[in-house]
N, C-alpha and C positions, 0 to 999 in steps of 0.2 A: 117724265122730262117737263120742266117749265120752262117752255120757249118765250124768250124775253124779246119783244120788238127792239128794234133802233131806228132812232128819230135823230134829227142834225139838233146840233147845241140849239136851247130855248124852246123844243117840242116834244110832249111827252112828260111822263113823271122821272123823277130823278134827276133833273136838270139835264134831258137828253140822252138817258140811257135806255128809256123805255121799260115798258113791264108794268108789273103791278106796282101798288103804291106804296114806296118805303120812303117815308117823310124823313129827308133829315132835318132835324128841327135847329141844327146849329147853322144851317146853309144862312148865308146871307148875302144878296148880290153887292157888288164893290160900290156903286152909287146910289146911295139911300135916297135920294132925293126923285130918282129917277120912277117915272110911275109906270107898272106892269099892267096892261089891260089884256082881257079875254079876246082872244081870236075870232069867237062867235058871238051870236047875239045873248046876252046876259039875263037871266031872269030873276025875279024876288031881289032886285038891287035894293039894298037899304042904305042908310046914312050911318056911318061909324062914328061915333065919339073919339077924338083924340084920348089916348093915352099917356100920360106924362107929357101931354102937350106935343105929341109927334105921332103921326100914323104911318105905319108901315103895313100894306097893304099886299100880302103875297097870293096869285093865283096860281095853283097847282092843278094844271089842267089833266085829267086821266081818262084817256082815250078808250071807249069801250070797256069801262070797269064800271061795277054797280057794288052798293053799299056792302053786301054780303060776301064779297070777293077781296075786300080790302084786307091788307095784315092789320092794321090797327082799328080800332072804333073811337066812337066819338068822343066817349068819356075819355080814352085813355090819351087822345090828342088834346083836349081839355084840361086834363091833369099835367102833362108835358108840358104845355106851352103856359100853364101857371095862373089863366084866367077864363072865365065861362064865358065863350064866344058863341051866341045860338046860329048865328047865318054862317053854319057850314053845309055846304052844298055837295053830296059827295061827288058829284062829277066835277066840280070846282071848288075846294078849298080856301075858305076866304078868312083870314085871321090877320089880327091886329097885333103887333107886338113891340117892345121898346127894342127901337134900334141900336142903342149904345149895347145892351144887354146882348143882342145878337151878335154885335161885331166883335166885343170881348170874346165870346164862347168860340167863335169860328177862327179866331185867330191863337187859340189856346193852342192846337195840334202842333202848329208852326213852332210854337216855342221850345216845344218837348225833340223837336228834329236832331240828330247827331250829323250836321252839315260840316262838311269839309272846309279848310281854309279856304278862300277865295283865292281864284288862281288869277293873280296881278300881272300876269305878262301881257305884252302887246299883244292885238290881235287884229287881222286885217279884216278889210270889207267882206271876204269871203264867208264870215261868219256875223259881223255885225251889221250888215244892211240888212236891216229885219223892217218889217212892219210895227212893232211893238207891242206885238202880242204876248201873253203869259200864259204858263199852261194851265192854268186855274181857267182861263179862256173856253177851253175846250170842254169842260164839265165830266173832266175825269174822276174816278173814285177816289175818294181822299187816299186809301192805301195805296194806290199807285202815285197819286201826287207824292206822298211820304219817301217812296221809292226814289222818286225822280230826284226830288231837292237833296236827299242823301246821297245820290250818287254825286251831287256836284254840279247838276243841271242848274243854271238859274234863269235861263228865258230860251225858247226855241231857237234854232237857228233859221235861217233861209227856207231852207229845204224842210226841214221839220214842219215851218209855219204852212207851208203848201201843202205837204203830204196829210198830217195827221186828220186835220178834219174832213178832208175827202176819202180818206180810207175808214173813218166811223161811219159816213153814210153807207159802206159797201161797196162803192165803186172800184172798178179796176184802173189801175196807176201803172203808166211808165214813167218812170223818173229817171233824169238825168242830173247828176249834181258832182261837183269836182270830189276828189279823194280829201278825206279827214274834216268834211264839213257836217257831219252828223246823220249819214243816212240810218246807220244802223238803228239809232234811237229812232228814227222817220218811220220805222215799220214795226219796232218792238213795241214802240208805246201803245198804237191801236189795237195790234195784237193782244196784248196782256189785257186792254181794256175791254175788248169783246169777247173774251173768254168767260163762260160760265162754269165758275170752280165746283157748282156743285153739280156738273153733269161730267161724269168721268169718262171722257173720249177724248180721243184726238181730236183738237178744234182748229190748230194751226200748225202748219208746216213750213218751215224755213230751210231754202235748201242754198248750199254754199258750195263753191268748188273744191274747197282743201279741207284738211283735217284739221289745222290749226285755226282757221277762220271758224270753222264748227264751234271747236272747244272757246273760242272767243265771244262768238257769239252767244252761246248758250249761258255763258258767265254774266253777259251785259243782262240778259233776260232775269235770272236768278235775282240780280242785284236790283232789278227796277222793281221786282213782283216780290222782293223779298216780305213785304208786309201782306202780300195777297196769299190764296192758298192754293197756287197753282204749281203744278207739278211739271217740269222741265225735264225732260231727257233729251243728250245727244248720242247720235251713234254715226260712226263713219267706218269706213273700211280699214282693215289693218288692226282692228279690235276685236273681241270675242265675240261671234255672234251668239254661241250659249247664253253669255251675260245678258245681251240686248233681248232676246226672246224671253229670260226670265224677269227681265225688267218690264217688258210690255204686258206682263201678267199683273203688274201693278198699274195703279191710276197714271196716266200722262196724258195733260193738256194740250202742250206744246213741245214739238219734235224738231230738232234741230237737226240736220245730218247733211250727207252729201247723198247726191241721186241713186247711186249703184247701190249703195247699203240698203237705203228706205225702199228702193224696189223689190230688192230681195226678200227682205221681212214682208213685204206687201204680199208677194207670189206665195209664201210660205203661209199665209193667212193668219199671222200674228200680227200684224201692224194694221188695225182696220180703219180706214180712212174714209170710210162712206157719211160719216158725220163731220168732216173736215170742213169748214166753212172757207178758209184762208189759205192759199199757197203765197208765200214770199220768196222771189229769187232774188237774192242778192249777187252782185257781180253777174248778170243776168247774161250778158254778151258772153263770158266764159261758159256757162251753163249751156250756152245755145251752140258752144264749138262742138266739131264732130266728135269728141270723145265723150260729151255728157249727153247730146240730145236724144239718140235712141233710147236712151234710159228715161231721159225727163216724158218722151212723148206716150211711152207705155206707163209711166207714174201717174200721168196726168188722167187717164182712163178708170184709176179706182178712185178718184174724187167725184163727189156729186156735181151734177151737171151746173148748177146754182151756186158754184164756189167762186171767190174773190180772189184775183192773182193780182199780186203787186209786185212789179218789176223794177229794181234798182241798180244803175252803175254810173261810172263815168263816163266810160264809152257804149256808143250802140252802132254795130256794124248792120249793114244789108241783111244777116240773116235773122235780126230782131224782128224786121218787119214782116216776113211771112209768119213768124210765131204769134206776132201780135193778130194779124188777120185772121189766124186759124180758132186762137183760144179766148183772147180777150173780146167781152162784149162792150163797146163804146167806152175805150179807156181814155180816162183823164190824163193829159200827157203835160208833164211839167219838165221843163229843159231851163237850168239856171247856169248852163254852161257858155257866158259869155265870151269867155275864153277858155282854154282848155287845163292850163296850170294854175296851182294856186299863187296868189299875188304874194305870199311871204317866202316862196321859194325863190332864192336867186341861183342861177344855171351858171354854171363854166365849162370850159372844156379845157383839157392840156393836151397838146399834139405830141406825143411820145413814141418813141420807138419801142417795142415788144419788150426786149430786155430792159428799157427804162423805168418800167411800169413799178416794180417793189421798191426801187429807190424814189421814185415820186411819191408811192404810196407811204413810205417812211417819212417824206418830208411833210406829207400833210399832216401825218399824226403828230409832229413836234411843232408845227405851226398853227393847227387850228386848235380852237377850243372846242372840243368834243365832249360832250354828255353821252351818247350814245350814238353809234354809226352802223348801218348796213352796208356791206359790201357785197356786189351783185358779180358772178361769174356765170359764162354760158355752160359750164359743163359740170358734172358731178367730180370728175377728176380733178381738174381747175381748184374746185373749191376746196376739197383736202389739201392740194399742195399750198395752196395760199394761204389757208388757218394754221399751217404747220408752218410756213415762212414768217407768218406775223407773229407768231409765239415766240420763234428763236429771235426776233428783232427784240424781245421784251415788253410786248404789247398782251394783255389779256383777250383773247380771242376763243370765240365757239364757232362751230361751222353745223349747218341743217341742210338736208337735201332728201330727197324724194326716196332714195333706195336705203335710208336709215330703217331700223327698227322702228315702232310706232313708239314703245315707251321710251326709247332716246329721244326721239323728236319732241316728244311731249315733255321730258325732262329738260332740254336745251329750251324749248320755249318758254317754258315758265320761268327756268334760272335767268335768261336774259330778259324777259318782262319785269321780273323782280330786282334787277341791276346786280346780278351776281358776276356781269364780264361787260365790258364796255364796246366790244366791236362784236360783230354776228358775218361770218361771210356764209352766203348761201347762192342757191339759184333763184331762177324766177317764181319758186314756189312761195318766195315769201312777197312778191310784188301785189299780192290782191289780198286787199282788206286788213292788213294786220295793222294795229291800233296799239302802239307803244309811244307815250307821251314823249318819254326821254330822248327820243331819236331827234337830232337835229342834223345830221350829215347824213348822206345817201352817196355812195362813191360807186360808178360804174366802171369797176375794173376792167369789164369786157364789154363793149358798146352793145346794147339790145340789137336786135334783127329787126323789129318791127314797132311802128309809133305804139301799140297799146302796151307793150311791155314797159315801153320808157316811161309812157304817162302814169302808168301805175306804181311802177318803181321808185320814182322819185316823191310819188304822194306819200311815201312812209316817213318823209321828214317833212316839218310845217304843219303839225296835226292841228286841227281845229284852229286855223288861223294864225298860229303861231309862226315864228321864223325859223327859216331852215335853208340848209344848201345843198346842192349836188354838182356832185364833181364826175367830170366823163373823161375819162383817160382814152384818148382817139389815137388810132394807129392809121398807118397810110391805108389799110386795107379797110377800115372803117368809114373813108370819106364818101364812097356811094351811099351807105345807108344815113351817114349825117347830113350831107348836103341835099341828096336828091329823095331820099326816102321821109325821114323823120322832121327836117325842116319846112318840106312842102306840107307834109300832112297835120302836122302841129304848128305850123308858123312857128317854131322855136326863136327863142330871141336869146342866144348863149353868149356869154362874155368869155373872152379869152383869158385863161389863167396864166399870170406872167410870174418870173420870180421862182419857178420851182427848181 
């Protein structure tokens, strides 16, 4: 196995990715007037005559490499560059090129991309208040950059700016950011960048709390890495264990799944995690709940001691601190939660009696401009009854909950995401991480019992800085949760919904 070193941007070969010398002759820094100087003392420094009136000197410093170890030789380099440069030091390659020629070739790959139409909708500061960085500033693989741009990503969001360069250095990360601000790409991009596609072992594990989120996250990884030869597998409970075992006998580089299923496969000896260098925990607070933590503690012991752990969520209760102290080594802490709810979501409440809720919901459907809506109930039985009632009122409606067969859940999730239905009734199963851009209205038909469920639920609308609406139907019995529980913990600023 050819283990490649990892270096921060600007250090090592290949623009910050480390390893043996693989010179990308099309690469050119953005500012051609900037002089790149060698970090150490330079020997045999000669004056270079300008070529076509412009000197462009690139120093590619290769740490701990010798001439015989390089993947190219001097003749190949001279032929590729197109001129004979005798001042080639195999510790430091110095060559002079014509800037305009390099610039043109470095932009050709962008012209061939199939970039989707730009999203011209208004976006809030949650995703626009950036430092002005570009994805190319992180010295990512070109094939990965192609996937990023073809996914429709234009530039990094605030959480991506903070986490991607730190993750590439190998540091543990504890990151807290609002729902719908790009956390998934914030860990998928460095994970795909660090994978050695020539080494057919599991190198990255991404843990999520729900099956639907696992499917969504694996799809994001496949789309971002579609130009890479990286094999992504998703495994969750409720699916065929035999099929997962057979799949693991094929190459897998990145594994996405729920803790229980991955632990089961690891115990059976078919999921080998001894070479897994990165563990990502999405919705980390949910993964540290009593439901998942015992499995998580066992699973971590299958990983190497020097693994990297990335934790992402919008809410971090006290349980996170104990886990951090036990398993994370000097983590880099990122907290972008200046306030808890997204700036683009307007929150309302309507004070109603229980028997008035369906009538109120019917009025909302007739008055609001709804692209797609998600309606939350507190029990499986109420989900099915409400979905039936909405259908009787003449509106298209699906429902989903944890007691459904997995194939049925997958079909509902897929069809709703593709716009086959306007309204989805569900339990808190859908409060975590589900990203459907067309959803602009969230309705809490039953008011949540805790602040975390409320925060994640309303975050299904207003995704990635867009505008959204959250409507809460409040009964007399809900007054305690609203006035004392949620408003105190979340500092909610709810507006009263009039004229219903």
